C-alpha angles and dihedrals in degrees: 000000000000125000117226095203104175098167098041134051098331091059087064096058103056096244095316121095140112093262096061124086119269090246095056090046091051093046094048091048093046093049091050091047090050093050092048090053092051091049093048100041104038140052112219134196140155116271111276092352090287123178110264114270118243117267121243119244122210109175107299094343123098114207129190113248107262092209095063114119117220123189122211127199124183112244122235107258099266094153102019093219124164093001 
């Protein structure tokens, strides 16, 4: 039986700890790996060097503006990682 302790020890490890379920551990690790790959492999900028769109506010939560357009360009293989 796994413990989903959100206010105790698991909350300190940013989704990854031994008390979490194996699925949650796998999903968190996979998302971190995907984000690292995007950051290392692509250059990103706002469309046409536009000013950043204003964030959306819902109560105490700040959300990224879903209408923002981001351009991606594959980097030249400087490091030749993962390819």
